[in-house]
C-alpha positions as CSV (number, residue, x, y, z in Angstrom):
1,M,21.5,-25.9,204.6
2,M,21.8,-29.6,205.3
3,K,24.9,-30.1,203.3
4,S,26.5,-27.2,205.1
5,V,25.7,-28.8,208.5
6,R,27.0,-32.1,207.3
7,S,30.3,-30.6,206.0
8,Q,30.7,-28.6,209.2
9,L,30.2,-31.8,211.3
10,L,32.7,-33.7,209.2
11,I,35.3,-30.9,209.7
12,L,34.6,-30.9,213.4
13,I,35.1,-34.7,213.6
14,L,38.3,-34.5,211.6
15,A,39.5,-31.7,213.8
16,V,39.0,-33.9,216.8
17,F,40.4,-37.1,215.5
18,L,43.3,-36.1,213.4
19,P,45.4,-34.7,216.3
20,A,44.7,-37.9,218.3
21,L,45.8,-40.0,215.3
22,G,48.9,-38.0,215.0
23,I,49.8,-38.5,218.6
24,I,49.2,-42.3,218.3
25,V,51.4,-42.5,215.2
26,Y,54.1,-40.4,216.8
27,S,54.1,-42.3,220.1
28,G,54.4,-45.6,218.1
29,Y,57.4,-44.3,216.3
30,E,59.0,-43.1,219.5
31,R,58.3,-46.5,221.1
32,Q,59.9,-48.3,218.2
33,R,63.0,-46.0,218.3
34,H,63.3,-46.6,222.0
35,D,63.1,-50.3,221.6
36,V,65.7,-50.3,218.9
37,E,68.1,-48.3,221.1
38,T,67.5,-50.6,224.1
39,T,68.1,-53.7,221.9
40,K,71.4,-52.2,220.6
41,A,72.5,-51.4,224.1
42,N,71.6,-55.0,225.3
43,A,73.5,-56.5,222.3
44,L,76.6,-54.4,223.1
45,T,76.5,-55.5,226.7
46,M,76.1,-59.1,225.8
47,A,79.0,-58.9,223.3
48,Q,81.2,-57.3,226.0
49,V,80.3,-60.0,228.5
50,L,81.0,-62.7,226.0
51,G,84.3,-61.1,225.1
52,N,85.3,-61.0,228.7
53,D,84.4,-64.6,229.2
54,H,86.4,-65.5,226.1
55,E,89.4,-63.7,227.5
56,N,89.1,-65.4,230.8
57,D,88.8,-68.8,229.2
58,M,91.9,-68.1,227.1
59,E,93.8,-67.0,230.1
60,A,92.8,-70.1,232.0
61,T,93.8,-72.3,229.1
62,R,97.2,-70.5,228.9
63,R,97.8,-71.1,232.6
64,F,96.7,-74.7,232.3
65,L,99.0,-75.4,229.3
66,M,102.0,-73.8,231.1
67,T,101.7,-76.2,234.1
């Protein structure tokens, strides 16, 4: 009888905590995926800004050398 109660209690505890653990793991994965996407978008924006700055510098240099 005691072993049966112990095993039922263990099953109940697992039934309560396993879904919570699954949610924690899944939300951590989603957070990491979101952070990676945000970082990629930020890197692309920075590359575009630097590219535009470089083009502006090249144009200013060209105008300077033509005068």
